[in-house]
Structure formats: C-alpha cells, structure tokens
N, C-alpha and C positions, 0 to 999 in steps of 0.2 A: 747081445742086448736082450732082454725077457721078450718072448713072444708077444705079450701083452704091449710092451713099448713100440714092437714093430708093426703092430697091426694099429696102434692108437696114429703113430707118425703116417702110415700108409693112407689110412681113411681121412686124416686132415689135410695132407698135402697133395696127395694124387688123386684119392676118390672124391675129395672137395672140388679139385679141378674139374675132373670128368662131369660132375654135377653141373657147376658153373657153365660150361661148355654147351653140356646137353640142353640147359634151359634158355640160354642166350642165343646160340645158333639159330635155332627155328625164327626167332624176332630179327636177327640180322639178314636172315635170308628173306623175310618178308619185306624187309626196308629194300631189298635190291641188291645186298651184299654189305661188305664191310670188314672190319679187323677184329680180331681176337687176339690179345696179349697174356698170355699165361705167365705165371713167375716160377722159372725154375731155379738154379742156384749154380754157383761155381763147383757146387759139393758133386753135380751131376758129371762134371767134367775132370774130375781129378780125384784122386785117392786122398781120403781124410780119414785119421783114424779116430776111432770110437764113435763114428756117426755113420754105421752102416745103415741104419734105418732112414735116416735123413737123406743118405746119399741115394739108396734104392728108391725112395718116394720121389725125388727130386730127378732122378734119371728116369724114371716112369713118365714124368710131366714131359721131358724133353722128348721121348719116344711117342708119347701121346700126341703132343704138338704137330710132329712131323706127319704122323699118320692122318691127323685130321686137317691138315695143311691139304694132303692130296685128295682126301674124301670129300672137302667142301669147295674145292677149287672151282669146281662146274657151277657154284651158286654165287661164285664172285666174292667168296669169303676167303680172306686171308687169316691164317694161322701162325703165330710167332711166339716165342717165348723170350724172356730175359733171364739171363743166368748172372745174378748180381755177385760181386765179391764181397769183402767186409764193408759194411756201410754203417758209417758212424751214426748208428741212434743212442739215445741214453742208455739201452741195454747193453749195445756193443761197447760203449765207453766204460760201462760198469765191469763188464767181462775182460775187457783188456786189463783191467787193474787187477783182476783177480785169478786169471789163467795165463799160464804160461804158454800154452799151445795158440791161444788167441793172439797173444803178443808176436810170437814166430810168423804166424799168418799174417798178421799186420806188417811186419817187416818184409815180407814177400810182394806186397804191393808196390810196384815199380814205381808208381805217380802218385803213392799216398793212398790212405783209405779212401773209399767212395762217400759221397755224400748223398743223401735223400734225394735231392734235385738231380743227380746223376743219373738215376734209375727212372725218374719221372721224367727227363728229357728223353729217353731213348723210348720209353712208353708213349709218348706224345708222337715222335717219329714214325714208330710202328703203326700207330692208329690213322697217320695223317694218309693223305692221298700222294705225298711225296715219297711214300714206301709201296706204291701201288704195285711194284712188281717183287716184293719180298714178301715171300711165304715159306714156310715150314723151316724157319731159322730159330736157331736158339743163340741169341745175340749175348755176349759175354760183355759186361759192364764191372770190369773186374781190374783196373788198372794194372792190366798184365800178369796177374797173377796164375792164370791158366797156361801160362807159356811154358811154366816150370813142368 
C-alpha cells in the first residue's frame, strides 16, 4: 500500500480511537468510573491479504485497548474492544456481489455473516454493569471466523 494510504488509515482508525479515549476518559473518571468500548476488527486477529494498513490500525486499537485497561482500572474505568467479523451492512452486501475475497470471507463465518444488531448487543453488554469485571478484552463477534 502507498504510504499516504497507510497513514490515512492509521490516522482514522487508530489515532481517532486514541483521541476519543483521550477526551472521554477524563469525563468518565469524573463520573466515578464506567466503560469504554472501542471498535477493533477481526482483521486485528487474523491475516488478511491486501489489508495491511487496516490490519495494522485495528491491531493497534486492540493493543491500545489492553494498555488503557491497565492504566485506567484504578479509576474504575473498564476498557474493552469489539472485533466484528463481516457485518451485513448495505456496503458489505454490495462488496459481496463485487469481490471474490469478500465472498470467501463470508463463507468462513460458521454461523453466517453478522448483523449490525449483533455488534450492538455486545457493545450494550460491555457498557453494562453485567460486564463489571470484564476489562482489557477484545471480544470477537465474528460467527467463528477467527477460529481459522
């Protein structure tokens, strides 16, 4: 990938996550604690061809999440991330029809591609008191694709 593309993706996905945390965490601390839910990707957990920029950025989000979980635990702030698989959005559905590698990836999802609500359900759980002892985790919501 060209360097410009690499830095664009790093800035959007990794630096953007860092900035959100940088400004949200002090407010969460003032409230007495809470939860941060970052968005990583299955790309952080497996090798994908021609996705090196995205894989690096989302891998960075996973590492940042673990680091911040340790750093902010004394403030009663939990930091986790979700690593979605292929999520059937209109864009994903369009790409499914256009790109063979997306079709192959969809076929790897043991229980079928994810729906946006599957990701939202995990976010609600991680933000809730039910996850009070869950921190520093990158939760795969990927229909088993990262098993491979």
